[in-house]
BALUM-677097 format. One line per 4 residues: number of its first residue (from 0); for each residue x, y, z of C-alpha. Coordinates in Angstrom, 2 decimals. Example, Ala and Ser with C-alpha at 12.3 -4.5 7.8 and 13.67 -1.06 7.14 Angstrom:
! residues 2
0	12.30,-4.50,7.80 ~ 13.67,-1.06,7.14
END
This chain:
! residues 320
0	-0.25,-0.13,0.27 ~ 3.11,2.08,1.08 ~ 4.73,1.92,-2.51 ~ 1.12,2.53,-4.52
4	1.01,5.55,-2.60 ~ 4.97,6.83,-3.32 ~ 4.43,6.03,-6.73 ~ 1.40,7.61,-7.32
8	3.47,10.69,-5.29 ~ 6.01,11.05,-7.53 ~ 3.92,10.59,-11.09 ~ 2.65,13.78,-9.48
12	5.25,15.51,-8.83 ~ 6.68,15.03,-12.31 ~ 3.34,15.43,-14.13 ~ 3.16,19.08,-12.09
16	7.09,20.00,-12.87 ~ 6.24,18.23,-15.95 ~ 3.06,21.49,-16.39 ~ 5.48,23.96,-15.07
20	8.67,23.05,-17.33 ~ 6.20,23.65,-20.42 ~ 4.60,26.96,-18.52 ~ 8.58,28.48,-18.62
24	9.51,27.54,-21.66 ~ 6.12,29.12,-23.25 ~ 6.88,32.31,-21.02 ~ 10.31,32.67,-21.84
28	8.86,32.44,-25.81 ~ 6.97,34.87,-25.09 ~ 9.25,37.43,-23.13 ~ 7.96,40.27,-22.32
32	8.61,42.72,-18.81 ~ 4.66,44.19,-18.79 ~ 3.45,40.26,-18.55 ~ 3.67,38.16,-15.56
36	2.18,34.32,-14.18 ~ -1.01,33.52,-12.46 ~ 0.38,33.22,-9.07 ~ 2.08,36.98,-9.31
40	-1.46,38.43,-10.19 ~ -3.24,40.15,-7.14 ~ -6.20,37.89,-6.14 ~ -9.07,40.37,-7.99
44	-7.19,39.34,-11.48 ~ -7.30,35.50,-10.69 ~ -9.37,33.61,-12.40 ~ -8.59,31.01,-14.72
48	-5.56,28.57,-12.81 ~ -5.30,26.66,-16.06 ~ -3.63,29.26,-17.57 ~ -0.24,29.90,-16.19
52	1.68,33.07,-18.07 ~ 1.23,35.57,-20.53 ~ -1.20,37.97,-18.13 ~ -1.01,41.74,-18.13
56	0.38,43.25,-14.94 ~ -2.48,45.34,-13.17 ~ -2.18,48.68,-15.28 ~ -3.97,51.24,-13.72
60	-4.22,53.19,-16.59 ~ -6.24,53.31,-19.18 ~ -3.36,54.28,-22.26 ~ -1.39,51.36,-20.98
64	-4.65,48.95,-21.66 ~ -4.82,50.77,-25.26 ~ -1.40,50.05,-25.35 ~ -1.56,46.24,-24.73
68	-3.38,46.07,-27.97 ~ 0.31,45.75,-30.03 ~ 2.06,43.75,-27.42 ~ 1.60,39.34,-27.62
72	-0.11,38.51,-23.87 ~ -2.44,35.50,-23.34 ~ -5.98,38.25,-23.74 ~ -4.47,38.86,-27.80
76	-6.41,36.63,-29.30 ~ -9.30,36.97,-26.72 ~ -9.58,40.67,-28.15 ~ -9.31,40.34,-31.27
80	-11.55,37.14,-32.96 ~ -14.48,39.91,-31.91 ~ -12.72,43.65,-32.75 ~ -12.35,42.35,-36.41
84	-16.25,40.78,-36.55 ~ -17.27,43.90,-34.31 ~ -16.02,46.21,-36.98 ~ -17.15,43.97,-39.87
88	-20.83,43.54,-38.42 ~ -20.65,48.50,-38.32 ~ -19.38,48.08,-41.62 ~ -22.26,45.82,-42.74
92	-24.28,48.23,-40.46 ~ -23.85,51.89,-42.00 ~ -23.06,50.75,-45.98 ~ -22.74,47.19,-47.11
96	-26.39,45.44,-46.11 ~ -28.28,47.97,-47.42 ~ -27.18,48.95,-50.94 ~ -26.14,44.78,-51.30
100	-27.76,42.33,-49.15 ~ -31.85,43.80,-48.94 ~ -32.06,44.50,-52.75 ~ -35.32,46.54,-52.88
104	-37.85,43.91,-54.36 ~ -41.52,45.39,-54.45 ~ -42.93,44.23,-50.83 ~ -39.93,45.88,-49.05
108	-40.79,48.08,-47.00 ~ -38.43,49.99,-44.32 ~ -39.91,47.72,-41.22 ~ -37.16,45.04,-42.94
112	-34.51,47.85,-43.06 ~ -34.79,48.53,-39.32 ~ -35.35,44.48,-38.22 ~ -31.83,43.80,-40.10
116	-29.97,46.69,-39.13 ~ -31.09,46.41,-35.51 ~ -29.70,43.05,-35.83 ~ -26.19,44.35,-36.61
120	-26.49,46.82,-34.36 ~ -26.63,44.28,-31.24 ~ -23.94,42.11,-32.96 ~ -22.02,45.02,-33.40
124	-22.30,46.31,-29.93 ~ -22.39,42.77,-28.29 ~ -18.40,42.21,-30.14 ~ -17.21,45.48,-28.80
128	-18.33,45.36,-25.20 ~ -16.60,42.75,-25.13 ~ -13.15,43.58,-27.09 ~ -13.21,46.87,-24.05
132	-13.41,44.32,-21.23 ~ -10.90,42.83,-22.64 ~ -8.40,45.17,-23.87 ~ -9.53,47.55,-20.12
136	-9.77,44.92,-17.68 ~ -6.29,44.45,-16.24 ~ -6.36,49.10,-15.57 ~ -7.76,47.74,-11.75
140	-10.53,45.91,-9.79 ~ -12.85,48.74,-10.44 ~ -12.66,48.85,-14.44 ~ -12.91,45.17,-14.70
144	-15.80,44.91,-12.89 ~ -17.54,47.39,-14.34 ~ -16.55,46.69,-18.05 ~ -17.44,42.79,-17.18
148	-20.90,44.62,-16.43 ~ -20.95,46.53,-20.02 ~ -19.99,42.89,-21.32 ~ -23.15,40.95,-19.46
152	-25.00,43.88,-20.97 ~ -23.74,42.94,-24.26 ~ -24.74,40.02,-24.64 ~ -27.91,41.03,-24.00
156	-28.61,43.31,-25.95 ~ -27.00,41.38,-29.47 ~ -29.74,38.01,-27.76 ~ -32.61,40.21,-27.26
160	-31.74,41.94,-31.10 ~ -31.59,38.50,-32.04 ~ -34.86,36.75,-31.42 ~ -37.11,40.01,-32.18
164	-35.49,40.45,-35.51 ~ -36.19,36.48,-36.07 ~ -39.80,37.22,-34.67 ~ -40.70,39.51,-36.98
168	-39.81,37.33,-40.07 ~ -41.88,34.57,-38.02 ~ -45.11,36.50,-37.41 ~ -44.42,38.97,-39.90
172	-48.31,38.27,-40.77 ~ -49.68,37.76,-36.90 ~ -48.70,41.23,-35.42 ~ -50.18,39.85,-32.03
176	-47.95,37.12,-32.31 ~ -45.56,39.43,-32.54 ~ -46.56,42.22,-29.96 ~ -47.06,39.38,-26.71
180	-43.42,37.68,-27.81 ~ -41.44,40.89,-28.52 ~ -42.83,42.16,-24.59 ~ -41.56,38.41,-23.15
184	-38.29,39.51,-24.89 ~ -37.87,42.99,-23.62 ~ -39.10,42.05,-19.98 ~ -37.00,39.05,-19.93
188	-34.22,40.52,-21.15 ~ -34.86,43.77,-18.38 ~ -35.05,41.07,-16.03 ~ -31.90,39.82,-16.74
192	-30.29,43.44,-17.01 ~ -31.07,43.86,-13.21 ~ -28.95,40.33,-12.46 ~ -25.62,40.90,-14.19
196	-25.74,43.83,-12.33 ~ -25.60,42.38,-8.99 ~ -22.13,42.05,-7.79 ~ -22.34,38.18,-6.66
200	-22.66,37.44,-10.28 ~ -19.42,38.05,-11.38 ~ -18.07,36.23,-8.20 ~ -16.00,32.80,-10.13
204	-17.85,30.61,-8.38 ~ -20.54,31.50,-10.90 ~ -19.29,30.98,-14.10 ~ -20.66,27.77,-14.72
208	-24.17,29.30,-13.97 ~ -23.80,32.52,-15.91 ~ -23.20,30.58,-18.77 ~ -25.79,27.97,-17.94
212	-28.13,31.23,-17.40 ~ -26.83,33.65,-20.31 ~ -28.23,30.44,-22.84 ~ -31.52,29.98,-20.86
216	-32.57,33.28,-22.00 ~ -31.42,32.26,-25.83 ~ -33.39,28.95,-25.07 ~ -36.12,31.34,-24.27
220	-37.02,31.83,-28.63 ~ -37.68,28.07,-28.33 ~ -41.17,28.83,-27.18 ~ -41.96,30.93,-30.38
224	-40.36,29.14,-32.46 ~ -42.79,25.78,-30.83 ~ -45.74,28.13,-32.05 ~ -44.83,29.16,-35.18
228	-44.21,24.61,-36.14 ~ -47.72,24.25,-34.48 ~ -49.24,27.27,-36.68 ~ -47.57,26.99,-39.76
232	-46.56,23.11,-40.36 ~ -42.97,22.54,-40.40 ~ -41.45,23.20,-43.61 ~ -43.41,26.51,-44.16
236	-41.48,27.34,-40.13 ~ -38.75,26.49,-41.84 ~ -38.72,28.94,-43.91 ~ -39.58,31.94,-42.71
240	-37.31,32.09,-39.85 ~ -34.82,29.62,-41.53 ~ -34.65,26.67,-38.82 ~ -31.52,25.02,-40.40
244	-29.17,28.25,-39.88 ~ -31.20,28.68,-36.71 ~ -30.18,25.12,-35.76 ~ -26.60,26.26,-36.66
248	-26.25,29.15,-34.94 ~ -27.96,26.99,-31.42 ~ -25.27,24.38,-31.68 ~ -22.70,27.18,-31.69
252	-23.97,28.81,-28.47 ~ -24.05,25.91,-26.81 ~ -20.70,24.56,-27.85 ~ -19.01,28.02,-26.65
256	-20.76,27.86,-23.46 ~ -20.19,24.39,-22.82 ~ -16.02,25.16,-23.54 ~ -16.44,28.43,-21.46
260	-18.20,26.62,-18.39 ~ -16.08,23.57,-18.57 ~ -12.60,25.72,-19.58 ~ -11.82,23.38,-22.22
264	-9.01,22.04,-23.83 ~ -6.61,23.74,-20.82 ~ -8.91,21.59,-17.91 ~ -6.55,18.79,-19.37
268	-3.80,20.31,-20.06 ~ -2.46,23.37,-17.85 ~ -0.19,25.90,-19.25 ~ 0.06,24.60,-23.10
272	-2.89,26.94,-24.05 ~ -2.40,29.80,-22.05 ~ -1.77,32.62,-24.98 ~ -3.50,29.97,-28.43
276	-6.34,27.85,-28.03 ~ -7.83,28.46,-24.45 ~ -11.01,28.25,-23.59 ~ -12.54,31.95,-23.78
280	-10.57,32.27,-27.13 ~ -13.28,29.01,-28.73 ~ -15.75,30.59,-26.69 ~ -15.41,33.55,-28.84
284	-15.03,31.90,-32.04 ~ -18.01,29.51,-31.44 ~ -20.18,33.41,-30.97 ~ -18.96,34.64,-33.83
288	-19.87,31.60,-35.73 ~ -23.40,31.22,-34.21 ~ -24.11,35.17,-35.17 ~ -23.30,34.74,-38.52
292	-25.72,31.78,-38.30 ~ -28.27,34.09,-37.48 ~ -27.45,37.09,-39.75 ~ -27.38,34.69,-42.80
296	-30.89,33.09,-41.82 ~ -32.06,36.87,-41.24 ~ -31.44,37.40,-44.88 ~ -33.33,34.23,-46.08
300	-36.04,35.00,-44.23 ~ -36.35,38.42,-46.43 ~ -36.30,37.02,-49.51 ~ -38.73,34.22,-48.45
304	-41.30,36.26,-46.71 ~ -41.46,38.35,-49.68 ~ -40.85,36.07,-52.43 ~ -42.91,32.97,-50.68
308	-46.37,32.84,-49.39 ~ -46.94,36.38,-49.44 ~ -46.26,40.06,-50.08 ~ -47.63,41.28,-46.98
312	-45.42,42.82,-44.47 ~ -45.69,43.21,-40.40 ~ -45.61,46.59,-39.89 ~ -47.54,49.56,-41.90
316	-44.57,51.43,-42.87 ~ -44.23,53.68,-46.59 ~ -42.18,51.22,-48.63 ~ -38.69,51.84,-49.24
END
């Protein structure tokens, strides 16, 4: 028994030593005096103990936070995986969409442009809020708390914009359904916003709950989808809201929540994914893919609405 315990202890020490050596090699590879290891962080900066190196030291300066955009650290990929798509969505919002992706059809109305651009605004704000959070959170504990709440509010806004924009095309000829479900989304979004502004929500121990919380809010969209399936049938509902793209959107978002909540893959190989490939980076990529699927669903729904079963529009606005 004692021999077995001794062997296990030696193996454990060897594994920990290997992880530390790997982390040290990675640290040398990306050596920068502005960076530090997990063990050197103040308590408020400690979040993921499976990421061992590459942390930006507490700056106490907004300008130093901005300068961190120009050297490599373990938040760099987090920043740019949302900064680049957010700028892209802003370009779509301001220029490209109205002229290229939404050609004017005989029944096209201002409401189409409002709804699609409403979603683009939500996607832009969500990703840009995330960008600011990951760039500015190393300023100080106070700034980190503020920007994390801004980040959460961006997520809530994106979920709300996603559901409402799809409701428009799902129930474009049934105004009552659209109103009822939209009011429900506004109420749920407001409750969620009140909840995430509570300091307890930002606690490390609530990480899994945060992931489940946003997934549940997103899944509130299942209720109108099920209503549509009952009212219109599978085939027509699939066309109205482009269910195949909504399905992939859900897959990407759920996968992102799982990766984020369970800290995959670094939970199995601490120190191996400090700079590239850790859970939050994968989560960001999956969120962007989900947002693209939703945008594609909206464009498909737009064409079906105006060339498919009906040419009526939901809102009685003057055609563009």
